[in-house]
C-alpha positions in Angstrom: 5.2 14.7 10.2 1.6 13.9 9.3 1.1 12.8 5.8 -2.3 14.4 5.3 -0.8 17.8 5.8 1.6 17.3 2.8 -0.6 15.2 0.5 -4.1 16.3 -0.4 -6.5 16.1 -3.3 -7.8 19.5 -4.2 -10.5 18.9 -6.8 -11.7 15.3 -6.5 -12.1 14.7 -10.2 -12.7 10.9 -10.1 -16.3 9.8 -10.8 -16.1 6.1 -9.7 -15.1 6.6 -6.0 -16.7 8.0 -2.9 -15.2 11.4 -2.1 -16.9 11.4 1.3 -14.6 8.5 2.3 -11.2 10.0 1.6 -8.2 8.8 3.6 -4.6 10.0 3.8 -2.7 8.8 6.9 -3.1 11.3 9.8 -0.7 9.4 12.1 2.3 11.3 13.4 5.4 9.7 12.0 9.2 10.3 11.6 9.7 10.0 7.9 13.4 9.2 8.1 12.5 6.0 10.1 10.3 4.5 7.4 12.1 1.6 5.7 9.2 -0.3 4.1 6.0 1.1 2.6 3.0 -1.2 2.1 0.6 0.1 -0.5 -2.8 -1.5 -0.7 -5.8 -0.8 -3.0 -8.2 1.9 -1.8 -9.6 3.5 1.3 -12.2 1.3 3.0 -15.9 2.0 2.6 -16.1 2.5 6.4 -13.5 5.0 7.7 -13.5 3.0 11.0 -11.8 0.2 9.1 -8.8 2.3 7.9 -5.3 1.3 9.1 -4.9 4.1 11.6 -8.5 4.3 12.9 -9.1 3.8 16.6 -10.4 0.6 18.0 -9.9 -2.6 16.0 -10.2 -1.6 12.3 -10.5 -4.3 9.7 -7.4 -3.2 7.7 -5.3 -3.4 10.8 -6.7 -6.8 11.7 -6.0 -8.4 8.4 -2.6 -6.7 8.1 -1.5 -7.8 11.5 -2.5 -11.4 10.6 -0.4 -11.1 7.4 2.6 -10.1 9.5 1.9 -12.9 12.0 1.8 -15.3 9.1 5.3 -14.0 8.2 6.5 -14.7 11.7 6.2 -11.2 13.1 4.5 -10.9 16.5 3.1 -7.5 17.0 0.0 -6.2 18.7 -0.9 -3.1 16.6 -0.2 -1.0 13.5 1.7 1.4 15.8 4.1 -1.5 16.6 4.8 -2.0 12.9 5.2 1.8 12.4 7.9 1.7 15.1 9.6 -1.0 13.2 9.7 1.2 10.1 6.7 -0.1 8.2 4.3 2.5 6.9 0.8 1.8 5.4 -1.1 3.6 2.8 -3.4 3.1 -0.2 -2.9 3.7 -3.9 -6.4 5.3 -4.2 -7.3 7.6 -1.4 -11.1 7.4 -1.7 -13.3 4.3 -1.2 -14.5 2.3 -4.2 -18.1 2.3 -5.4 -17.8 -1.0 -7.3 -15.5 -4.0 -7.4 -13.1 -2.4 -9.8 -11.5 1.0 -10.1 -11.3 2.9 -13.4 -7.8 3.3 -15.0 -8.3 7.1 -15.1 -8.9 7.1 -11.3 -5.7 5.0 -10.6 -3.7 7.4 -12.8 -5.1 10.5 -11.1 -4.5 9.2 -7.6 -1.0 8.0 -8.6 -0.1 11.7 -8.5 -0.9 11.8 -4.8 0.9 8.5 -4.1 4.0 9.9 -5.8 3.9 12.9 -3.5 3.5 10.6 -0.6 6.4 8.3 -1.5 8.7 11.3 -1.8 8.2 12.0 1.9 10.1 8.9 2.8 13.6 9.1 1.3 15.0 6.3 3.4 12.5 3.7 2.3 14.2 0.5 1.0 11.3 -1.5 -0.1 7.7 -1.2 -1.5 5.2 -3.9 -1.0 2.5 -3.5 -3.7 -0.5 -5.3 -2.4 -2.6 -6.1 -5.4 -3.1 -4.9 -9.0 -4.2 -1.4 -8.2 -1.0 -0.7 -6.3 1.1 -2.3 -9.0 -0.6 -0.2 -11.7 -0.2 3.0 -9.6 3.6 2.6 -9.3 3.9 1.8 -13.0 2.0 5.0 -13.8 4.3 7.0 -11.5 7.3 5.6 -13.4 5.7 6.2 -16.8 5.0 9.8 -16.0 8.7 10.3 -15.2 9.7 8.7 -18.5 10.9 5.5 -16.8 10.3 1.9 -17.7 7.6 -0.1 -16.2 8.5 -1.2 -12.6 6.5 -4.4 -12.7 5.9 -6.1 -16.1 2.5 -7.3 -17.3 1.5 -10.8 -16.2 0.0 -12.7 -13.4 1.5 -11.8 -10.1 2.1 -15.5 -9.2 4.2 -15.9 -12.3 6.4 -12.9 -11.8 6.7 -12.5 -8.0 9.8 -14.7 -7.8 11.7 -12.2 -9.9 13.5 -9.2 -8.4 12.2 -5.7 -9.2 13.6 -2.3 -8.4 12.5 1.3 -8.7 14.9 4.1 -8.1 17.2 1.7 -6.3 14.5 0.4 -4.0 13.2 -3.1 -4.0 9.7 -3.6 -5.1 7.5 -6.7 -4.3 4.4 -7.3 -6.3 2.0 -9.1 -4.0 -1.7 -9.6 -3.2 -4.2 -7.5 -1.3 -4.0 -8.0 2.4 -6.3 -5.3 3.6 -10.0 -6.3 3.9 -12.2 -9.3 4.1 -10.8 -11.0 1.0 -7.6 -11.8 2.9 -9.4 -14.3 5.1 -11.3 -15.8 2.1 -8.4 -16.2 -0.3 -6.3 -18.5 1.8 -4.2 -19.6 -1.1 -2.7 -16.2 -1.4 -1.9 -15.8 2.3 1.3 -17.9 2.1 2.6 -15.7 -0.8 1.8 -12.5 1.1 3.7 -13.8 4.1 6.7 -14.7 2.0 6.7 -11.2 0.4 6.5 -9.5 3.8 9.3 -11.7 5.2 11.5 -10.9 2.2 11.0 -7.2 2.6 11.7 -7.4 6.3 15.0 -9.2 5.7 16.2 -6.1 3.7 16.0 -3.9 6.8 17.5 -6.3 9.4 
């Protein structure tokens, strides 16, 4: 299965993102083998930096480093896919500014909801940053469900256990992009969250 064939934006209504930089995973994957879904913020400004781009994309480099910090030695995103870890973004287009409008996150949460439904055997979601957290909360709210992750600073709540539809949910920090190398104080927490998610599927 290729996700982009099942999940697509038809009208591109959001005004604060770049529609020319739109990314839904094109990689061929067996959905029944996906056990962990890592959701980061938005597509990169340069398509060559996306998780599944050829060469040595930025999102792959920082993510591989995050998994190495967690004690996982792998050489590529493909290796992690084979271990059952799938990567996507909450917002499918690239940002035009530092932040993303609430209306855009809500709109794109509809696409993320379609995407998550493709992986019925997923056992854990890693929400990498506030945009991913908000997006899953919007999906839950649209279904009339309670918030998945409560309001509050991530570092204060991340020690608690959260679940959504019987799947474990980890609120964490953004690992995709240059900020991962700059914000060294968060790397340890990211590594802990990845390690905890991986323990669920051993």
